[in-house]
C-alpha positions as CSV (number, residue, x, y, z in Angstrom):
1,X,0.0,0.0,0.0
2,X,2.8,2.4,0.9
3,X,4.6,1.7,-2.6
4,X,1.3,2.3,-4.3
5,X,0.9,5.5,-2.6
6,X,4.4,6.7,-3.4
7,X,3.8,5.7,-7.1
8,X,0.6,7.5,-7.2
9,X,2.2,10.7,-5.7
10,X,5.0,10.6,-8.2
11,X,2.6,9.9,-11.3
12,X,0.5,12.8,-10.2
13,X,3.5,15.2,-9.7
14,X,4.7,14.3,-13.3
15,X,1.1,14.7,-14.6
16,X,0.9,18.2,-13.1
17,X,4.2,19.2,-14.6
18,X,3.1,18.0,-18.0
19,X,-0.3,19.7,-17.7
20,X,1.1,23.0,-16.8
21,X,4.0,22.7,-19.3
22,X,1.2,22.2,-22.0
23,X,-0.8,25.1,-20.6
24,X,1.9,27.6,-20.5
25,X,4.4,26.1,-23.1
26,X,7.1,26.4,-20.3
27,X,8.5,23.5,-18.2
28,X,9.5,26.3,-15.7
29,X,6.0,26.9,-14.5
30,X,5.4,23.1,-14.0
31,X,8.5,22.7,-11.8
32,X,7.8,25.7,-9.9
33,X,4.3,24.6,-9.3
34,X,5.5,21.1,-8.0
35,X,7.9,22.9,-5.7
36,X,5.1,24.9,-4.1
37,X,2.8,21.8,-3.8
38,X,5.6,19.8,-2.2
39,X,6.2,22.8,0.3
40,X,2.5,22.8,1.1
41,X,2.2,19.2,1.9
42,X,5.5,19.1,3.9
43,X,4.5,22.1,6.0
44,X,1.0,20.7,6.6
45,X,2.3,17.3,7.6
46,X,5.1,18.9,9.9
47,X,2.6,21.0,11.6
48,X,0.2,18.3,12.1
49,X,2.9,15.7,13.3
50,X,4.4,18.5,15.7
51,X,0.9,19.1,17.1
52,X,0.3,15.4,17.8
53,X,3.8,15.3,19.5
54,X,3.1,18.2,21.7
55,X,-0.3,16.9,22.7
56,X,-0.8,17.5,26.4
57,X,1.1,20.9,26.1
58,X,-0.4,24.1,25.4
59,X,0.6,24.3,21.9
60,X,-0.8,20.6,21.3
61,X,-4.2,21.7,23.0
62,X,-4.4,24.9,20.9
63,X,-4.3,22.8,17.9
64,X,-6.6,20.4,19.2
65,X,-4.7,17.2,17.9
66,X,-4.1,14.6,20.4
67,X,-3.7,11.7,18.1
68,X,-2.5,12.5,14.6
69,X,-2.7,9.5,12.2
70,X,-2.6,9.3,8.4
71,X,-5.9,7.8,7.5
72,X,-8.4,8.5,4.7
73,X,-9.8,11.7,5.9
74,X,-6.2,13.0,6.2
75,X,-5.4,11.9,2.6
76,X,-8.5,13.4,1.5
77,X,-7.4,16.7,3.2
78,X,-3.9,16.6,1.6
79,X,-5.5,16.0,-1.9
80,X,-7.9,18.9,-1.2
81,X,-4.9,21.2,-0.3
82,X,-3.1,20.0,-3.5
83,X,-6.1,21.0,-5.5
84,X,-6.6,24.4,-3.9
85,X,-3.0,25.4,-3.9
86,X,-2.5,24.4,-7.6
87,X,-5.7,26.3,-8.6
88,X,-4.4,29.3,-6.9
89,X,-0.8,29.0,-8.4
90,X,-2.3,28.6,-11.9
91,X,-4.3,31.8,-11.5
92,X,-1.1,33.7,-10.5
93,X,0.8,32.0,-13.4
94,X,-2.0,33.0,-15.8
95,X,-1.7,36.6,-14.9
96,X,2.2,36.5,-15.2
97,X,1.9,35.1,-18.7
98,X,-0.5,37.8,-19.8
99,X,1.5,40.6,-18.4
100,X,4.5,39.4,-20.2
101,X,2.6,39.6,-23.3
102,X,0.8,42.9,-22.6
103,X,3.5,45.0,-20.8
104,X,6.3,46.1,-23.1
105,X,8.4,48.0,-20.4
106,X,9.9,46.7,-17.2
107,X,12.1,43.9,-16.1
108,X,11.2,40.3,-15.6
109,X,11.0,41.0,-11.9
110,X,8.8,44.1,-12.3
111,X,6.4,42.2,-14.6
112,X,6.2,39.3,-11.9
113,X,5.7,41.8,-9.1
114,X,2.9,43.5,-11.0
115,X,1.3,40.3,-11.7
116,X,1.4,39.1,-8.0
117,X,0.0,42.4,-7.0
118,X,-2.9,42.3,-9.4
119,X,-4.0,38.8,-8.3
120,X,-3.4,39.5,-4.5
121,X,-7.0,40.9,-3.9
122,X,-8.6,37.8,-5.4
123,X,-6.4,35.4,-3.7
124,X,-7.1,36.9,-0.2
125,X,-10.8,37.1,-0.8
126,X,-10.9,33.4,-2.0
127,X,-8.8,32.2,1.1
128,X,-10.9,34.2,3.5
129,X,-14.3,32.6,2.2
130,X,-12.7,29.4,2.2
131,X,-11.3,29.7,5.8
132,X,-14.8,30.7,7.1
133,X,-16.1,27.5,5.7
134,X,-13.3,25.4,7.0
135,X,-13.5,27.2,10.6
136,X,-17.3,26.4,10.5
137,X,-16.3,22.7,9.7
138,X,-13.9,22.6,12.5
139,X,-16.2,24.2,15.1
140,X,-19.4,22.3,14.3
141,X,-18.3,19.3,12.6
142,X,-17.6,17.0,15.5
143,X,-14.6,15.0,16.6
144,X,-14.4,12.7,13.5
145,X,-13.7,15.4,11.1
146,X,-11.5,17.5,13.3
147,X,-8.3,16.3,12.0
148,X,-9.4,16.9,8.4
149,X,-10.6,20.4,9.2
150,X,-7.4,21.3,11.0
151,X,-5.3,20.0,7.9
152,X,-7.5,22.1,5.6
153,X,-7.2,25.3,7.8
154,X,-3.3,25.1,7.9
155,X,-3.3,24.1,4.2
156,X,-5.4,27.0,3.0
157,X,-3.2,29.5,4.7
158,X,0.1,27.6,3.5
159,X,-1.3,27.4,-0.1
160,X,-2.3,31.0,-0.4
161,X,1.1,32.0,1.0
162,X,3.0,29.4,-1.2
163,X,1.4,30.5,-4.5
164,X,2.7,34.1,-4.1
165,X,5.9,33.6,-2.0
166,X,7.0,30.3,-3.3
167,X,5.8,29.4,-6.8
168,X,6.4,32.8,-8.4
169,X,9.9,33.2,-6.9
170,X,10.6,29.6,-8.1
171,X,9.6,30.5,-11.7
172,X,12.2,33.5,-11.3
173,X,14.8,31.4,-9.9
174,X,14.6,28.8,-12.6
175,X,15.2,31.6,-15.3
176,X,12.1,32.7,-16.9
177,X,12.6,35.6,-19.5
178,X,10.5,37.7,-21.7
179,X,11.4,35.7,-24.8
180,X,10.1,32.5,-23.2
181,X,6.7,34.0,-22.7
182,X,6.2,35.4,-26.2
183,X,3.3,33.7,-28.0
184,X,4.4,30.8,-30.4
185,X,3.9,31.8,-33.9
186,X,1.5,29.5,-35.8
187,X,2.4,28.3,-39.2
188,X,0.7,29.9,-41.9
189,X,-0.1,33.0,-39.9
190,X,1.7,35.2,-42.4
191,X,-0.1,33.8,-45.3
192,X,-3.5,34.4,-43.6
193,X,-2.7,38.1,-43.1
194,X,-3.3,41.0,-45.5
195,X,-1.4,40.7,-48.7
196,X,1.8,42.9,-49.0
197,X,1.4,46.0,-51.1
């Protein structure tokens, strides 16, 4: 079962890289998205394990986790976090691609900074509304779903942070350039245009 789980994770990460590569015509975006996803899952897993380890102490009591186990609800929480974070990351990447094509002046860093600033209000509003639902689930959901709700709560916060402060800088570190983001010229595009005078 553990081998199957590891294989499923590796195949899904490769599929994510391929999807984002096809969507943005740049493998850089796919690799940066996977870096952000691995970051999100490791942080959530670490916080949950630490809270379980500290159960009985003040920190463990605050996080309400006394017995952390990887079970089906926790796997569902991790998959939900991956989906949420990936969606948020793709929105930021889409704005970066659009601004590379629209904005003619400015460095790569300035264009990426502008793109993140333009998506920030949408990201914050989406996260706040999601957090309200997750808090309701945590407070009124009962003991069975508590671990799921806490993992989602941490995951939404980390996913919001990582799409801006992990995924976007990872694209920059991996060496994106303005030339990489220019639209690919289609064959026959010149022939379809107006004839030369």
